[in-house]
C-alpha positions in Angstrom: -44.6 105.0 179.0 -44.0 106.7 182.5 -44.2 105.3 185.4 -45.5 105.7 188.9 -42.5 106.4 190.3 -41.0 108.5 187.6 -44.3 110.9 188.0 -43.4 111.2 191.7 -45.4 108.8 193.3 -43.9 107.5 196.9 -43.0 103.8 197.2 -45.5 103.2 200.3 -48.3 104.6 197.9 -46.5 102.3 194.3 -46.5 99.2 196.4 -50.3 100.2 197.4 -51.7 100.2 194.2 -49.0 97.8 192.8 -51.3 95.7 195.2 -55.0 96.2 193.9 -53.6 95.4 190.3 -52.8 99.1 188.9 -49.6 98.9 187.2 -48.9 101.7 184.9 -50.2 105.0 184.8 -53.9 106.0 182.5 -53.5 108.9 180.3 -55.5 111.0 182.0 -52.7 109.7 185.1 -50.1 110.6 183.4 -51.1 113.9 182.2 -52.2 115.0 185.8 -50.3 113.4 188.7 -46.7 115.4 187.8 -48.3 119.0 187.9 -50.6 118.4 191.1 -47.7 117.1 193.2 -45.2 119.4 191.7 -47.1 123.0 192.4 -50.0 124.3 194.5 -52.7 125.1 191.3 -56.4 125.1 190.7 -56.5 122.6 187.8 -59.0 121.4 185.3 -59.2 117.2 183.6 -61.5 116.7 181.1 -61.9 113.3 180.8 -64.3 110.5 180.4 -65.6 107.9 183.2 -63.6 104.8 183.9 -60.6 106.3 182.6 -58.9 106.0 186.3 -59.5 109.9 187.8 -59.4 109.1 191.2 -56.3 107.8 191.1 -55.1 110.9 189.2 -56.4 113.5 191.8 -56.2 111.1 195.0 -52.8 110.2 195.0 -52.0 114.0 194.6 -53.6 114.8 197.0 -53.2 112.0 199.8 -49.4 113.3 199.6 -50.5 116.8 200.7 -51.9 116.0 203.6 -50.4 116.5 206.5 -51.0 113.7 208.6 -49.5 115.4 212.2 -52.9 118.3 211.8 -56.3 116.7 212.9 -57.8 119.0 211.0 -59.7 119.0 207.1 -57.3 119.5 204.8 -59.1 118.0 201.6 -63.2 118.0 200.2 -64.1 115.7 197.6 -67.3 115.7 196.2 -69.2 113.8 194.2 -72.6 113.2 192.6 -73.4 110.0 194.3 -73.6 108.1 197.1 -72.0 105.2 195.1 -69.4 107.1 194.1 -68.8 108.7 197.1 -68.3 105.1 198.3 -66.4 104.1 195.9 -63.8 107.6 196.0 -63.6 106.2 199.8 -62.8 102.9 199.4 -60.2 103.1 196.7 -58.1 105.8 198.9 -58.3 104.1 201.6 -56.7 101.0 199.9 -53.8 103.7 198.6 -53.1 104.1 201.9 -52.5 101.0 203.4 -48.8 101.2 204.0 -48.4 104.8 204.6 -47.0 105.0 208.6 -49.0 107.4 209.4 -52.5 107.2 209.4 -55.0 109.1 206.8 -58.3 109.3 208.3 -61.2 109.6 205.6 -64.7 110.3 205.7 -67.4 109.5 204.0 -70.9 111.5 203.9 -73.9 111.1 201.7 -77.4 111.6 201.8 -79.9 108.3 202.7 -78.2 107.0 206.0 -78.8 108.7 209.2 -77.0 112.3 209.7 -76.6 111.6 213.5 -74.0 108.8 212.6 -71.7 110.3 210.2 -72.2 113.7 212.7 -70.4 111.4 215.4 -67.7 110.2 212.8 -67.0 114.0 211.8 -65.6 114.0 215.8 -63.1 111.6 215.3 -59.5 113.2 213.9 -60.0 113.4 209.8 -57.8 115.2 207.5 -60.1 114.2 204.1 -63.9 114.6 203.5 -65.7 112.9 201.2 -68.9 114.0 199.9 -72.6 114.6 198.5 -72.8 118.0 197.8 -76.4 118.1 199.5 -75.4 116.0 203.0 -72.3 118.5 203.2 -74.4 121.4 203.2 -76.4 119.7 206.1 -73.6 118.8 207.9 -72.3 123.0 207.7 -75.6 124.0 208.7 -75.4 121.9 211.6 -71.7 122.7 212.7 -71.1 119.0 212.5 -68.0 119.7 210.6 -65.1 122.6 209.6 -64.3 123.2 206.7 -62.0 126.2 207.2 -58.8 124.3 207.3 -59.5 123.0 203.5 -56.6 123.9 201.2 -58.2 121.4 198.3 -61.6 120.8 197.1 -62.2 118.5 194.4 -65.0 118.7 192.1 -65.5 114.6 190.7 -67.5 114.0 188.3 -68.7 118.3 188.6 -71.3 118.3 185.2 -73.0 114.9 186.6 -73.0 117.1 189.4 -74.5 119.8 187.8 -77.3 118.0 185.6 -78.8 116.1 189.1 -79.1 119.8 190.5 -76.5 120.8 192.7 -75.2 123.9 191.4 -76.5 126.3 194.0 -74.7 124.0 196.9 -71.4 123.9 195.4 -71.4 127.6 194.8 -72.7 127.6 198.3 -69.5 125.4 199.3 -67.0 127.1 197.6 -68.2 130.7 198.6 -67.7 128.3 202.2 -63.9 127.4 201.2 -63.0 130.2 199.7 -59.7 132.1 200.6 -56.6 133.0 198.6 -55.0 129.5 199.2 -57.6 127.1 198.6 -57.2 125.1 195.5 -60.1 123.7 193.1 -59.5 120.8 191.5 -62.8 120.0 188.5 -62.7 116.7 187.1 -65.8 116.1 184.2 -66.3 114.2 181.6 -68.0 117.3 179.6 -67.6 120.9 179.5 -71.1 122.5 179.6 -71.6 126.3 180.2 -72.6 125.9 184.2 -69.0 124.8 184.5 -67.5 127.3 182.5 -69.0 129.7 184.9 -67.6 127.8 187.8 -64.0 127.9 186.2 -64.4 131.7 185.7 -66.3 132.2 189.1 -63.6 130.2 191.8 -60.8 129.2 189.8 -57.3 130.9 188.3 -57.9 131.7 184.5 -54.6 130.2 184.4 -55.2 126.8 185.7 -53.5 124.2 183.8 -55.6 121.8 182.0 -55.6 118.1 180.7 -57.8 116.9 178.2 -58.1 113.1 177.1 -59.7 111.8 174.1 -60.0 115.9 173.0 -60.7 114.5 169.1 -63.6 112.4 170.6 -66.1 113.1 173.6 -67.3 109.4 173.8 -64.4 106.3 175.1 -63.0 104.8 171.4 -63.7 100.9 172.7 -67.5 101.7 172.2 -69.9 100.7 169.4 -72.5 103.0 168.9 -75.5 101.2 166.8 -79.1 102.2 166.2 -82.1 100.0 165.1 -84.7 101.2 163.8 -88.4 100.9 165.4 -91.9 101.9 166.4 -93.3 102.3 169.3 -95.6 98.9 169.0 -92.7 96.8 168.3 -89.6 98.5 170.5 -90.3 96.3 173.3 -91.0 93.0 171.6 -87.4 94.5 169.5 -85.4 94.8 172.6 -86.4 91.6 173.8 -84.8 90.1 170.6 -81.5 91.8 171.6 -81.2 90.6 174.9 -82.1 87.2 173.8 -79.3 86.8 171.1 -76.9 87.9 173.8 -78.1 85.1 176.3 -74.9 85.5 178.7 -74.0 89.0 178.4 -75.1 92.4 181.0 -76.3 96.0 180.8 -78.3 98.9 181.3 -81.1 100.0 180.1 -81.7 103.5 179.9 -85.4 104.9 180.1 -85.9 108.8 180.1 -88.6 108.8 182.5 -89.3 106.9 186.1 -92.4 105.4 185.1 -90.9 103.8 181.7 -88.1 102.2 183.9 -91.3 100.5 185.9 -93.5 99.3 183.2 -90.3 98.5 181.1 -88.8 96.3 183.6 -92.2 94.9 184.6 -92.6 93.9 181.0 -89.3 92.0 181.0 -89.6 90.1 184.1 -92.8 88.8 182.5 -90.9 87.5 179.5 -88.7 86.1 181.9 -85.6 88.1 182.2 -83.8 88.8 185.4 -83.9 92.7 185.5 -85.1 95.6 188.1 -85.6 99.0 188.0 -83.7 101.8 189.5 -85.9 104.7 189.7 -86.0 108.4 191.2 -88.7 107.5 193.9 -87.2 105.0 195.5 -86.1 104.4 199.0 -82.8 104.3 199.6 -82.9 101.1 201.0 -84.5 99.5 197.8 -81.9 101.2 195.4 -78.8 99.5 197.8 -80.9 96.3 197.3 -80.8 96.6 193.3 -77.3 98.0 192.9 -76.1 95.0 195.6 -78.1 92.1 192.5 -76.7 94.2 190.2 -73.1 94.2 191.2 -73.1 90.4 193.1 -74.8 89.5 189.2 -77.5 88.0 190.6 -79.5 90.5 188.4 -78.6 90.1 185.0 -80.0 93.7 183.2 -80.7 97.3 185.4 -83.3 99.5 183.5 -82.4 103.1 185.0 -83.4 106.4 184.3 -80.6 109.0 183.7 -80.2 110.3 187.3 -80.6 107.0 188.5 -77.5 105.7 187.0 -75.0 108.8 188.3 -72.3 106.6 189.9 -73.1 103.2 188.8 -69.8 101.9 188.1 -69.8 97.8 187.8 -67.1 96.0 186.0 -67.8 94.0 182.7 -71.0 95.2 181.5 -71.3 94.3 177.5 -73.5 96.9 176.3 -75.6 99.9 177.1 -79.5 99.5 175.4 -80.9 103.9 174.9 -84.8 103.0 175.2 -85.2 106.3 174.4 -82.2 109.0 173.5 -81.1 111.0 176.5 -82.7 114.4 176.5 -79.1 116.3 176.2 -76.3 115.1 173.9 -74.1 115.1 177.3 -76.5 112.6 179.1 -75.6 110.4 175.7 -71.5 110.4 177.2 -72.5 109.3 180.5 -74.6 106.4 179.7 -72.8 104.9 177.0 -69.5 105.2 178.9 -71.2 102.6 181.5 -70.2 100.0 178.8 -66.6 99.4 177.8 -64.5 100.3 181.4 -60.8 99.4 182.1 -59.7 99.1 178.0 -62.7 96.5 177.6 -64.4 97.1 174.8 -68.6 97.3 174.4 -72.0 98.3 172.8 -74.2 101.5 172.7 -77.2 100.6 171.2 -80.4 103.0 170.6 -83.7 102.0 169.6 -84.9 104.7 167.5 -88.3 105.8 165.7 -88.3 107.5 163.0 -88.8 110.9 164.2 -85.7 110.7 165.7 -82.8 109.8 162.6 -82.4 112.9 162.9 -81.4 113.5 166.7 -78.6 110.3 165.5 -76.8 113.1 163.3 -76.9 115.4 165.5 -74.4 112.8 168.2 -72.7 112.0 165.6 -71.7 116.1 164.6 -71.3 117.1 168.4 -70.0 114.2 169.7 -67.9 113.4 166.9 -68.7 109.2 167.1 -70.0 107.4 164.2 -73.3 105.3 164.3 -73.9 101.8 162.2 -76.8 100.9 161.6 -77.9 97.5 162.4 -81.0 95.0 161.9 -82.3 93.2 165.6 
């Protein structure tokens, strides 16, 4: 196995990443870092959530920053406030032992824009942003991205499925110049991503793909159980009672479905709350804090609301209903079995949904086991 030193990472970064518990490179880091350090190039990285992508693009990006210049030299775009905050936090930790300070700024919706505008008046080398808020700041003339040399699209497929297609196109047009490079990281490659690659990136851009044989984390056990509309909630209750020490996320297709199931489970005495799109940011933050500090045992969420959730030690994911799109299954199940651990992804399916299980097996190259709860 390669070391970070052999990959070309500087000593001060190796010291900081060791301190936060990263000793050996993951597969995506091993295959990505040398390419991004050695050459100025567009780049495509295909890998699941939880495989170490932030360090894979973050470390080479930090190596490129010229601290003597006050300009914004890099942009990292990510789909949610939570992910933006996580990326900033991790990059900040990486720079702990640098002689010259690299200034990072995170901007996202749900926080007063005036405060972010003031923060951007200070020296800033890297901006980590959600696409919508970055567009707002550009339109107000509060951020100068004319010196940006690298744009990172993190969780690109999630950004598109959350409706950021127009914003991404505008940002990539704003930063288009001959020497701007784009690094695209995604779990899946839907047609919209291929279009971005074709429009804004070099046709010969290096590509790294992790787990080519399987689109979904190999440490996840995929299960389904047959149920009926009438029995589904009772079956989920039985499942949770058998795993009373474990933590997990339950996915619903709709906001109303998430709220109803949360109310039913709270009535049954479970420690849970819903996370859905109509919630105020303040309320969302409160629920996420409670879930992260383990005062909530279960989270019930819609697909869009769960984007960017990174909570360690989740033993299972429940699909109250199967997702509308097959790639959503990848995102959902990837919330468990993180950092080398194993986990369970279980779907409670009606007889009419058995065909969907076969489709998922075929398209995602996974095997479901039928279980009784």
